[in-house]
C-alpha positions as CSV (number, residue, x, y, z in Angstrom):
1,M,-39.9,103.2,36.3
2,V,-39.7,100.1,38.4
3,L,-41.3,97.1,36.6
4,E,-42.0,95.2,39.9
5,Q,-40.5,94.7,43.3
6,R,-40.1,90.9,43.0
7,V,-37.7,89.6,40.4
8,S,-39.2,87.0,38.1
9,D,-37.5,83.7,37.7
10,E,-36.7,84.6,34.1
11,Q,-35.0,87.9,35.2
12,W,-33.2,86.2,38.0
13,Q,-31.8,83.5,35.6
14,A,-30.7,86.3,33.2
15,I,-29.0,88.2,36.0
16,S,-27.3,85.2,37.5
17,E,-26.1,83.9,34.1
18,S,-25.1,87.4,32.8
19,D,-27.3,86.8,29.8
20,Q,-26.6,89.6,27.2
21,T,-29.8,89.0,25.3
22,Y,-31.7,90.8,28.1
23,D,-29.4,93.9,28.0
24,T,-31.9,96.2,26.3
25,I,-35.0,94.6,27.9
26,F,-34.2,95.5,31.5
27,Y,-31.5,96.8,33.9
28,Y,-31.1,95.7,37.5
29,G,-30.2,97.8,40.5
30,V,-28.6,96.5,43.6
31,T,-30.2,98.2,46.6
32,S,-27.2,97.5,49.0
33,T,-24.7,99.3,46.7
34,K,-27.1,101.6,44.7
35,I,-25.4,100.5,41.5
36,F,-27.3,99.4,38.4
37,C,-26.1,97.0,35.7
38,R,-27.0,95.2,32.5
39,S,-25.6,91.6,32.1
40,C,-22.5,91.9,34.3
41,H,-19.7,89.6,35.4
42,S,-19.5,91.2,38.8
43,R,-20.5,89.0,41.7
44,T,-24.2,88.0,41.6
45,P,-26.2,90.0,44.1
46,K,-28.7,88.6,46.5
47,R,-32.1,88.2,44.8
48,E,-33.9,90.2,47.5
49,N,-31.5,93.2,46.9
50,I,-32.5,93.6,43.2
51,R,-34.8,96.2,41.7
52,I,-35.6,96.0,38.0
53,F,-35.6,99.1,35.7
54,T,-36.8,99.5,32.1
55,C,-34.2,102.2,31.4
56,T,-31.0,103.7,32.7
57,T,-32.6,107.1,33.2
58,T,-35.1,105.8,35.8
59,A,-32.4,104.0,37.7
60,E,-30.3,107.2,37.9
61,K,-33.4,109.2,39.0
62,D,-33.9,106.7,41.8
63,G,-30.4,107.3,43.0
64,Y,-28.5,104.5,41.4
65,R,-25.2,105.0,39.6
66,P,-24.0,103.0,36.6
67,C,-21.7,100.0,37.2
68,K,-18.1,100.8,36.2
69,R,-17.6,97.2,34.9
70,C,-20.5,96.7,32.5
71,K,-21.1,100.5,31.9
72,P,-24.9,100.2,31.3
73,D,-25.1,103.9,30.6
74,L,-23.2,103.5,27.3
75,S,-25.2,102.6,24.2
76,E,-22.4,100.1,23.1
77,R,-20.5,97.8,25.4
78,P,-16.9,98.9,25.8
79,E,-15.6,95.5,24.7
80,S,-17.7,95.7,21.5
81,A,-16.5,99.2,20.8
82,L,-12.9,98.1,21.2
83,I,-13.3,95.1,19.0
84,N,-15.0,97.2,16.3
85,K,-12.1,99.6,16.3
86,V,-9.5,96.8,16.2
87,T,-11.2,95.0,13.3
88,Q,-11.5,98.3,11.4
89,H,-7.8,98.9,12.1
90,L,-6.8,95.4,11.0
91,D,-9.0,95.6,7.9
92,F,-7.3,98.8,6.8
93,H,-3.7,97.8,7.8
94,Y,-3.8,94.1,7.0
95,M,-0.9,94.4,4.5
96,N,1.4,95.7,7.2
97,S,3.3,93.7,9.8
98,I,1.2,94.0,13.0
99,T,2.0,92.5,16.4
100,L,-0.3,92.0,19.3
101,E,1.9,94.3,21.4
102,Q,1.6,97.1,18.8
103,L,-2.2,96.7,18.8
104,G,-2.3,96.8,22.6
105,E,-0.2,99.9,22.6
106,H,-2.3,101.6,19.9
107,F,-5.6,100.9,21.6
108,H,-4.2,101.4,25.2
109,V,-5.0,97.9,26.4
110,S,-2.9,95.0,27.5
111,P,-2.0,92.5,24.7
112,Y,-3.4,89.7,26.8
113,H,-6.7,91.4,27.4
114,L,-7.0,92.3,23.7
115,Q,-6.2,88.7,22.6
116,R,-8.7,87.2,25.0
117,T,-11.5,89.7,24.2
118,F,-10.9,89.6,20.5
119,Q,-11.0,85.8,20.5
120,K,-14.2,85.7,22.6
121,R,-16.0,88.2,20.4
122,V,-14.7,87.4,16.9
123,G,-13.9,83.7,17.3
124,L,-10.4,84.2,15.9
125,S,-7.2,85.6,17.5
126,P,-6.1,88.9,16.0
127,N,-3.3,87.0,14.2
128,E,-5.8,84.5,12.7
129,Y,-8.1,87.4,11.7
130,I,-5.2,89.2,9.9
131,T,-4.2,86.0,8.1
132,K,-7.8,85.3,7.0
133,R,-8.1,88.9,5.8
134,R,-4.9,88.6,3.8
135,L,-6.0,85.3,2.3
136,D,-9.4,86.7,1.4
137,E,-7.7,89.6,-0.4
138,A,-5.3,87.2,-2.1
139,C,-8.3,85.3,-3.5
140,K,-9.6,88.4,-5.1
141,L,-6.2,89.2,-6.6
142,L,-5.8,85.6,-7.9
143,T,-9.1,85.7,-9.7
144,R,-9.0,89.3,-11.0
145,T,-5.4,89.6,-12.0
146,D,-2.6,87.6,-13.6
147,R,0.0,88.9,-11.1
148,P,2.6,86.3,-10.0
149,V,1.9,84.5,-6.7
150,N,5.0,86.1,-5.0
151,S,3.8,89.6,-6.0
152,I,0.3,88.9,-4.5
153,A,2.0,87.5,-1.3
154,K,3.9,90.8,-0.8
155,T,0.8,92.9,-1.7
156,V,-1.3,91.2,1.0
157,G,1.4,91.4,3.7
158,M,2.7,87.8,3.7
159,P,6.4,87.6,4.7
160,N,7.3,85.5,1.6
161,A,5.8,83.4,-1.1
162,A,6.6,80.1,0.6
163,H,4.8,81.1,3.8
164,F,1.9,82.5,1.7
165,I,1.5,79.2,-0.3
166,T,1.6,77.1,2.9
167,R,-1.0,79.3,4.7
168,F,-3.2,79.4,1.6
169,R,-3.1,75.6,1.1
170,D,-3.8,75.1,4.9
171,Y,-6.8,77.4,4.7
172,Y,-8.3,76.5,1.3
173,G,-6.9,73.0,0.6
174,L,-5.4,74.3,-2.7
175,T,-2.3,76.1,-3.7
176,P,-2.8,79.7,-5.0
177,K,-2.0,78.4,-8.5
178,Q,-4.6,75.6,-8.2
179,Y,-7.1,78.1,-6.8
180,R,-6.6,80.5,-9.7
181,E,-7.0,77.7,-12.3
182,K,-10.2,76.5,-10.6
183,Q,-11.7,79.9,-10.6
184,R,-11.2,80.5,-14.3
């Protein structure tokens, strides 16, 4: 169902700024192309060529097809689905050596696109995410076990104890030994 023929100022601002907070509130169709979108980074259409829809079904019934870029017909944004899969993969395989190229190949995307999208969505690069995940796991092992630091470093996937100690100190401001003593 069409909400109204005229696009409100609020809707226009959301469309022109690709504001994702409006994604489930309305969809917009472009009459000149017969394509409908949610917040989309395609070129902003002319305001007079926009029709507002409350759901994707209505847009499709009115002869509009979903945008291939923002994919409004999918319940989850393609980028979000990709990042969810990547973070699950990294959470499960953090102890292994993982390169950006391997991740790109595994998920069938370019390493550059993966790096940029991951950074935008998570706020960390994939490498920073893995390091944080490894250090978080190391903290658990340091407080729950008496295992030597070099053993914990290997368990969490750090290349060697020296690298582990340096990264740990950079992140927490303490060496692993100091952290362990402070937690007890």
